[in-house]
Phi, psi and omega in degrees: 000146179231164177078205187258024181296138177236142176230153176249103187273131172237123185267136171270113186299139176297134181086002180283351178106359181295136182227106184299323179296320177296314181299314182293317184288322189263336190233002175234132185252086177053223183287346178287331180080204185278144178235142176199169176281142173259338178231158182298119178281144170276167181231132174242137172247116182280131194270357180246154171282140181253132183262130176288126182273119183298144001277138180263061188243020178212161180298330183262022178303150181283144175236141186239134179292130179259175177282346185280135176277152177294151176294158184301325184296334184298312179295320179300311181297318180299314180294322177296323177294315182297334178297343178270003184301320179296316179300325187266007176227020180062030180078007183283319182250116184226152175048058179292153175285126179245126177232159173255153183219134174251160180231158174297136178302130182097349176298146185237146170225159175274171189297337179262014171098342175069036176082201183099173181240170182072189181247129184235136178254129180226138177253124185246153181295321179193165177248166176296328173254107188299335184281348181286136178263333181198164180218151173227127175229141188233163171256135181229146172232100184054046178066011166275127180285128180236350180188150177209138182245118181255120181245140182233139183277118184301327183285349178253009189224132178202173180291346183262356177260157178282173187258023184297327179295327178293317179292320179301312181291324176297324178301316175303316184295339183259357175143344172294138191296145177288150179076165181224160169292164181299334183242103182294344178292349177287343176293120181285072186290194006285150185198157172295344178281338181146186003286344177232077189297129177218332183206162175281127184258169175298329177296318176299313184298316180298312187285328175287331174297320176291319178305315185280002168257346182273153175287147175297143180091355178295132187237168179256140358300159199303091180236138181258157178299149180299139175071015178272132175273124182267118181245000000 
């Protein structure tokens, strides 16, 4: 280094469990780098079941609000997932405001949520891909997360199944990269990301704690955006 440049160095202790492959695969999205929230996101739970308007053959298929209310477990699972927000942000985001929201019957949104801010949970009658249990789509501004829409497939969700899919999709909404490789076993787990996601692990907690100390846009090999001050 030359000139009057100053840095604030924080060392990741050897043996602390840091895994660069895990960080790169799970928390950095190609040339875009790392994404995270800079401010506490609010949470909405949508209280009606949404019907896929035929043809339901694309990610952006239209969904229409029905007269039917979501089952009680939906709100329970959503709230249980949100309770992991602190674990999945290194303690940065805690105690988010959770509200419920109803829509006029017949109101429509597209499959990726149609914009908006905060994190929203929606239960749908079905997806274009019947095997999908949940989806997460987000709004980004230069890789700063500003909104995320979590959709869950009613046919994959019931009071007798666990809520790991809800926690998994929330993890995407908080900074785990969207989409997966074709082989989830490539995730250097164990992790809520896979290969058999069931719970938030200590590995998830450690790496998201590091994520929320890193500048947005940091890419691998470990490079930070130009003109970013590292604190």
